[in-house]
Structure formats: structure tokens, C-alpha cells
N, CA and C of each residue as an Amber inpcrd file, in Angstrom:
protein
   390
  79.7270000 117.6870000  92.0720000  79.8970000 116.3310000  92.5950000
  81.2640000 116.1240000  93.1740000  81.3210000 115.7070000  94.3910000
  82.6090000 115.5260000  94.9620000  83.2060000 114.1470000  94.5310000
  84.5400000 114.0860000  94.5910000  85.2410000 112.8500000  94.1740000
  85.5410000 112.0380000  95.4280000  85.7190000 110.7760000  95.2930000
  86.1040000 109.9900000  96.4070000  87.6340000 109.8520000  96.5210000
  88.0830000 109.3440000  97.5920000  89.4980000 109.1680000  97.7750000
  89.8910000 107.7760000  97.1700000  91.2030000 107.5130000  97.0830000
  91.6860000 106.2520000  96.6180000  91.5900000 105.2540000  97.8190000
  90.8480000 104.2190000  97.6870000  90.6760000 103.2840000  98.8080000
  90.8280000 101.8360000  98.4470000  91.0430000 101.4760000  97.1470000
  91.0720000 100.0760000  96.7310000  91.9970000  99.8790000  95.5490000
  92.2670000  98.6450000  95.3010000  93.0460000  98.2400000  94.1240000
  92.3490000  98.6770000  92.8190000  91.0110000  98.6340000  92.8740000
  90.2590000  99.1220000  91.6790000  90.5100000 100.5730000  91.4010000
  90.5360000 101.4360000  92.4830000  90.8630000 102.7670000  92.3190000
  92.2640000 103.0150000  91.7630000  93.1700000 102.1360000  92.1510000
  94.5190000 102.2840000  91.6690000  94.5310000 101.8470000  90.1870000
  93.7890000 100.8210000  89.7920000  93.6940000 100.5140000  88.3810000
  93.1410000 101.6410000  87.5680000  92.1370000 102.2930000  88.1590000
  91.4780000 103.4150000  87.4170000  92.4870000 104.5830000  87.1630000
  93.2320000 104.9700000  88.1900000  94.1160000 106.1080000  87.9100000
  95.3880000 105.6760000  87.1250000  95.8170000 104.3940000  87.3620000
  97.0480000 103.9850000  86.5200000  96.6650000 103.9110000  85.0520000
  95.5010000 103.3160000  84.7440000  95.0680000 103.2310000  83.3760000
  94.8990000 104.5870000  82.7400000  94.2220000 105.5170000  83.4650000
  94.1000000 106.8990000  82.9130000  95.4050000 107.5630000  82.7330000
  96.3670000 107.3680000  83.6900000  97.5890000 108.0390000  83.6380000
  98.4170000 107.5360000  82.3700000  98.5030000 106.2480000  82.2220000
  99.2200000 105.7330000  81.1170000  98.5690000 106.0080000  79.7600000
  97.2650000 106.1590000  79.7960000  96.6150000 106.6240000  78.5670000
  97.0230000 108.0380000  78.1610000  97.1820000 108.8610000  79.2210000
  97.6250000 110.2510000  78.9130000  99.1180000 110.2630000  78.5120000
  99.8500000 109.3680000  79.1190000 101.3170000 109.2840000  78.8240000
 101.5710000 108.8670000  77.3660000 100.8710000 107.8480000  76.8950000
 101.1780000 107.2940000  75.5900000 100.6780000 108.2850000  74.5090000
  99.7210000 109.1600000  74.6910000  99.2800000 110.0690000  73.7290000
 100.0290000 111.4920000  73.8610000 101.0250000 111.5340000  74.7880000
 101.7050000 112.7960000  74.9980000 102.8550000 112.9010000  74.0550000
 103.0470000 114.1440000  73.6150000 104.1270000 114.4760000  72.6800000
 105.5250000 114.2500000  73.2050000 105.8000000 114.5720000  74.4870000
 107.1400000 114.5100000  75.0580000 107.4930000 113.0740000  75.3740000
 106.5580000 112.3140000  76.0210000 106.9580000 111.0230000  76.5610000
 106.2850000 109.8120000  75.8330000 105.2780000 110.0210000  75.0860000
 104.5340000 108.9060000  74.4540000 105.4420000 108.0470000  73.5460000
 106.2610000 108.7120000  72.7770000 107.0590000 107.9220000  71.8910000
 108.0130000 106.9740000  72.5840000 108.4620000 107.3610000  73.7370000
 109.3600000 106.5480000  74.5650000 108.6710000 105.1410000  74.8910000
 107.4600000 105.2140000  75.2720000 106.7150000 103.9880000  75.5690000
 106.4150000 103.2070000  74.3260000 105.9270000 103.8790000  73.2480000
 105.4620000 103.2460000  72.0590000 106.5540000 102.8810000  71.0200000
 107.3990000 103.8180000  70.7170000 108.2940000 103.6610000  69.6210000
 109.6710000 103.1770000  70.0220000 110.1170000 103.6100000  71.2630000
 111.4540000 103.2360000  71.7050000 111.4430000 101.9280000  72.4630000
 110.5930000 101.8330000  73.4830000 110.5920000 100.6260000  74.3430000
 109.4750000  99.5660000  73.9670000 108.5680000  99.9640000  73.1010000
 107.5840000  98.9970000  72.6860000 106.9710000  98.2910000  73.8810000
 106.4530000  99.0760000  74.8370000 105.9510000  98.5070000  76.0910000
 104.8050000  97.5170000  75.8930000 104.9420000  96.3980000  76.5550000
 103.8990000  95.3560000  76.6050000 102.9530000  95.7710000  77.7610000
 101.8410000  96.3390000  77.4000000 100.9210000  96.8760000  78.3290000
 100.3740000  95.7810000  79.2600000 100.0730000  94.6310000  78.6750000
  99.5410000  93.5110000  79.5170000 100.5320000  93.1290000  80.5810000
 101.7970000  93.3400000  80.3850000 102.7210000  93.0180000  81.4670000
 103.1110000  94.2400000  82.3090000 103.0930000  95.4040000  81.7290000
 103.5810000  96.6630000  82.4640000 102.4800000  97.1560000  83.4390000
 101.1570000  97.2770000  82.9860000 100.1210000  97.8060000  83.8070000
  99.9490000  97.0470000  85.1580000  99.8230000  95.6550000  85.1440000
  99.6940000  95.0050000  86.4090000 100.8370000  95.2610000  87.3680000
 102.0670000  95.4370000  86.8760000 103.1370000  95.8300000  87.7160000
 102.9280000  97.1990000  88.3500000 102.3940000  98.1220000  87.5730000
 102.1290000  99.4250000  88.1300000 100.9830000  99.4720000  89.0750000
 100.0370000  98.5210000  88.8770000  98.9560000  98.4350000  89.9120000
  99.5110000  98.0140000  91.2140000 100.3310000  96.9660000  91.1830000
 101.0250000  96.4000000  92.3850000 101.9770000  97.4470000  92.9850000
 102.6720000  98.2050000  92.1940000 103.5830000  99.2270000  92.7480000
 102.8370000 100.2440000  93.5490000 101.7380000 100.8260000  92.9030000
 100.9900000 101.8540000  93.6660000 100.1830000 101.3080000  94.8030000
  99.7630000 100.0550000  94.6850000  99.0620000  99.4750000  95.8290000
 100.0050000  99.3060000  97.0140000 101.2770000  98.9010000  96.6920000
 102.2780000  98.8570000  97.7900000 102.5400000 100.2160000  98.4000000
 102.6330000 101.2120000  97.5870000 102.8900000 102.5790000  98.1710000
 101.7370000 103.1530000  98.9430000 100.5100000 102.8840000  98.4590000
  99.4020000 103.5830000  99.0160000  98.5040000 102.7580000  99.9870000
  98.4580000 101.4560000  99.6990000  97.5620000 100.6200000 100.4530000
  98.2240000  99.4360000 101.1830000  99.5520000  99.5790000 101.2920000
 100.3760000  98.5180000 101.9660000 100.2090000  97.1310000 101.3850000
 100.0830000  97.1160000  99.9990000 100.0670000  95.8530000  99.3330000
 101.3730000  95.2010000  99.3260000 101.3750000  93.8810000  99.0610000
 102.6140000  93.1620000  99.0800000 102.8640000  92.3490000  97.7910000
 102.1850000  92.6420000  96.6810000 102.3620000  91.9480000  95.5090000
 103.4700000  92.4460000  94.5560000 103.8760000  93.6250000  94.7900000
 104.8820000  94.1800000  93.8790000 106.2030000  93.4550000  94.0440000
 106.7650000  93.0690000  92.9150000 108.0950000  92.4780000  92.8600000
 108.8040000  93.1650000  91.6650000 109.7970000  93.8480000  92.0060000
 110.4880000  94.5250000  90.9110000 111.5100000  95.4250000  91.4250000
 112.2740000  95.9860000  90.5090000 113.3220000  97.0510000  90.7320000
 113.0110000  98.1660000  89.7090000 112.2570000  99.1460000  90.0910000
 111.7290000 100.1250000  89.2100000 112.8310000 100.9430000  88.4030000
 114.0090000 101.1030000  89.0510000 115.0570000 101.8390000  88.4010000
 115.6260000 101.1490000  87.1960000 115.7100000  99.7980000  87.2230000
 116.3430000  99.0350000  86.1220000 115.7840000  99.2810000  84.7520000
 114.4310000  99.1550000  84.5780000 113.9690000  99.4890000  83.2060000
 114.1800000 100.9560000  82.7570000 114.1710000 101.8100000  83.7420000
 114.4310000 103.2670000  83.3220000 115.8850000 103.4760000  82.9540000
 116.7450000 102.7300000  83.5900000 118.1980000 102.8230000  83.0990000
 118.3250000 102.3300000  81.6680000 117.5210000 101.3580000  81.3060000
 117.6420000 100.8950000  79.9150000 117.0490000 101.8910000  78.9740000
 115.9360000 102.5840000  79.3820000 115.3620000 103.6240000  78.5500000
 116.4760000 104.7290000  78.3730000 117.0750000 105.1250000  79.5250000
 118.0260000 106.2150000  79.5080000 119.1740000 105.9630000  78.5450000
 119.5590000 104.7150000  78.3570000 120.6080000 104.3960000  77.3920000
 120.2210000 104.7660000  75.9510000 118.9120000 104.7230000  75.6770000
 118.4750000 104.9480000  74.3520000 117.9910000 106.4120000  74.2020000
 117.2250000 106.9110000  75.1380000 116.7130000 108.2620000  75.1820000
 117.1070000 108.8160000  76.5330000 118.0760000 109.7090000  76.6060000
 118.5210000 110.2400000  77.8910000 117.2040000 110.9350000  78.5960000
 116.9990000 110.5290000  79.8220000 115.8760000 111.0570000  80.5450000
 116.3240000 112.3330000  81.2960000 115.6110000 113.4060000  81.0930000
 116.0150000 114.7250000  81.6560000 115.0420000 115.1390000  82.6980000
 115.4270000 116.2460000  83.3290000 114.5510000 116.8640000  84.3350000
 113.1920000 117.2380000  83.7030000 113.2020000 117.6380000  82.4290000
 111.9470000 117.9700000  81.7790000 111.0300000 116.7670000  81.6610000
 111.6050000 115.6120000  81.4000000 110.7620000 114.4200000  81.3990000
 110.0720000 114.1560000  82.6950000 110.8090000 114.2880000  83.7790000
 110.2670000 114.0280000  85.0880000 109.2880000 115.0670000  85.5380000
 109.5390000 116.3200000  85.2060000 108.6440000 117.3980000  85.5090000
 107.3030000 117.1840000  84.7850000 107.4520000 116.7530000  83.5140000
 106.2520000 116.4710000  82.7400000 105.4440000 115.3200000  83.2620000
 106.2250000 114.2370000  83.6490000 105.5700000 113.0210000  84.2150000
 104.8270000 113.3590000  85.4920000 105.3710000 114.2320000  86.3320000
 104.6600000 114.6010000  87.5590000 103.4170000 115.4490000  87.2650000
 103.5590000 116.2910000  86.2650000 102.3870000 117.1320000  85.8340000
 101.2170000 116.2470000  85.3710000 101.5390000 115.2950000  84.4730000
 100.4840000 114.3540000  84.0240000  99.8650000 113.5970000  85.1490000
 100.8120000 113.0400000  86.0440000 100.3170000 112.2210000  87.1780000
  99.3810000 113.0340000  88.0760000  99.7720000 114.2560000  88.4180000
  98.9840000 115.1180000  89.3400000  97.6630000 115.4640000  88.6750000
  97.6520000 115.8070000  87.3790000  96.4430000 116.0490000  86.7130000
  95.4880000 114.8730000  86.6400000  96.0740000 113.6770000  86.4590000
  95.2420000 112.4270000  86.4450000  94.6390000 112.2890000  87.7690000
  95.4110000 112.2830000  88.8770000  94.8770000 112.0940000  90.2010000
  93.7210000 113.1430000  90.4990000  94.0640000 114.4040000  90.2140000
  93.0850000 115.4820000  90.4930000  91.8240000 115.3510000  89.7330000
  91.8500000 114.7180000  88.5740000  90.6570000 114.6070000  87.7110000
  89.7460000 113.4550000  88.2440000  90.3070000 112.5450000  88.9680000
  89.5640000 111.3050000  89.4230000  89.2640000 111.3280000  90.9220000
  90.1660000 111.7700000  91.7260000  90.0890000 111.5390000  93.1790000
  90.4070000 112.8410000  94.0120000  89.9930000 112.8090000  95.2530000
  90.3630000 113.7820000  96.2380000  90.3630000 113.2070000  97.6280000
  91.2720000 113.6190000  98.4500000  91.2840000 113.0770000  99.7790000
  92.7350000 112.7900000 100.2190000  92.8910000 112.2520000 101.3890000
  94.3100000 112.0190000 101.9510000  95.0820000 111.0670000 101.0740000
  94.5900000 109.9640000 100.6640000  95.2630000 109.0960000  99.7870000
  95.6180000 109.6410000  98.4460000  94.7420000 110.3840000  97.8780000
  95.0230000 111.0420000  96.6530000  96.2110000 112.0520000  96.8310000
  96.1900000 112.8030000  97.8980000  97.3200000 113.6910000  98.2220000
  98.5630000 112.9550000  98.4630000  98.4990000 111.7810000  99.1450000
  99.6020000 110.9600000  99.3760000 100.2030000 110.3890000  98.0450000
  99.3360000 110.0710000  97.1200000  99.8380000 109.5510000  95.8660000
 100.5840000 110.6610000  95.0880000 100.0570000 111.8360000  95.1130000
 100.7600000 112.9480000  94.3850000 102.0650000 113.2570000  95.1590000
 102.0570000 113.2490000  96.5170000 103.3870000 113.5250000  97.1450000
 104.3870000 112.4210000  96.8830000 104.0460000 111.1800000  96.9210000
 104.9020000 110.1640000  96.6440000 105.4740000 110.2120000  95.2170000
 104.5840000 110.4680000  94.2080000 104.9810000 110.6200000  92.8510000
 105.9430000 111.8450000  92.7540000 105.6300000 112.9050000  93.3840000
 106.5180000 114.0600000  93.3210000 107.9380000 113.7290000  93.8220000
 107.9830000 112.9560000  95.0030000 109.2870000 112.6050000  95.5210000
 110.0920000 111.7070000  94.6180000 109.3090000 110.7190000  93.9940000
 110.0510000 109.8140000  92.9970000 110.5010000 110.6660000  91.8680000
 109.7630000 111.6160000  91.2980000 110.1650000 112.3520000  90.2020000
 111.4060000 113.2300000  90.5140000 111.3520000 113.8460000  91.7530000
 112.4710000 114.7140000  92.0950000 113.7840000 113.9220000  92.2570000
 113.6570000 112.7880000  92.9480000 114.8200000 111.9020000  93.1850000
 115.3930000 111.3520000  91.8640000 114.5230000 110.9140000  91.0280000
 114.9530000 110.2660000  89.7910000 115.5070000 111.3050000  88.8570000
 114.9050000 112.4850000  88.8090000 115.4430000 113.5760000  87.8970000
 116.8330000 113.9090000  88.3320000 117.1140000 113.9660000  89.5960000
 118.4290000 114.2550000  90.0810000 119.4440000 113.1100000  89.6980000
 119.0060000 111.9150000  90.0150000 119.8770000 110.7370000  89.6640000
 120.2000000 110.6680000  88.1800000 119.1870000 110.7700000  87.3320000
 119.4510000 110.7010000  85.9410000 120.2460000 111.8890000  85.3820000
 120.0090000 113.0040000  85.9510000 120.7960000 114.1780000  85.5260000
 122.3420000 113.9010000  85.8620000 122.5500000 113.4280000  87.0500000
 123.8550000 113.1480000  87.4680000 124.5390000 112.0340000  86.5870000
 123.8130000 110.9600000  86.4210000 124.3210000 109.8820000  85.5330000
 124.6000000 110.3900000  84.0940000 123.7420000 111.1410000  83.5510000
 123.8680000 111.6460000  82.1710000 125.0250000 112.5910000  82.0480000
 125.2740000 113.3530000  83.0620000 126.5010000 114.2740000  83.0600000
 127.7770000 113.4540000  83.1600000 127.7780000 112.2960000  83.9350000
 128.9570000 111.4910000  83.9800000 129.2670000 110.8330000  82.6760000
 128.2250000 110.5630000  81.8650000 128.4090000 109.8490000  80.5770000
 129.0160000 110.7510000  79.4990000 129.0530000 112.0770000  79.7400000
 129.5360000 113.0290000  78.6890000 130.9830000 113.1140000  78.7020000
């Protein structure tokens, strides 16, 4: 059975929910969401729907500065290249398990670029703090 591509906000909700479910049960990153930051999912997930809708479907609902909350996390648990590599692995596996097509590929590419950029930035910041 072939999979469909990402075409709607509902598709985005589907992959964001699946992705964060895999993140929270993950040994490397799950504790950051649950035990360190005590993420309010009712608040966080709609922001992520809007973020990915903006990136993939030209949505205009996202309001935020995604780096800021991650800077707060980094003060408590230094975010490393391994965290971002793992994040992109979970993200890619989630997309591949649910969708295929140009938008699915675009989602993976954008996520990869975010992970690479942020891994570099956090590595640089964490080295400055030493």
C-alpha cells in the first residue's frame, strides 16, 4: 500500500503527534521533555503544528522564536550533536513511516537543515561556556 504525501494541516498533526510520541518514550531525549522541562503538551503541540504548517504549506499561524526555549533547555541539559542527530533520525523515521512524496522529502530536508544548524550553534555556545 502506498503512502500519501503531506498535503494538509491534519497530515501535519499526524506526523507531529507521532514524532513527539516517539520523542517522549526515547531514552536519549524523552527525559528532557518529561523530567527536565515538564512540557505542557496542550500548549506545545499546537505551536509545532503551526511551525510545520508554516514551513511546508505556507501557513501564517506560527508565532514564536524556536531558539529561545531550546536555549533554556541547554542551560539545564547541554544539547549536543548527538541530541540533534538522534532528533533527525526519529523525525526521518516518523515521516517515512507515515508519508511519501515531495512534501515528505521537503519536511525531512528542512528538519535535517535545522538539526545541522542548531547542532553547530549549540556546540559553539557550549564550548564558549567552558
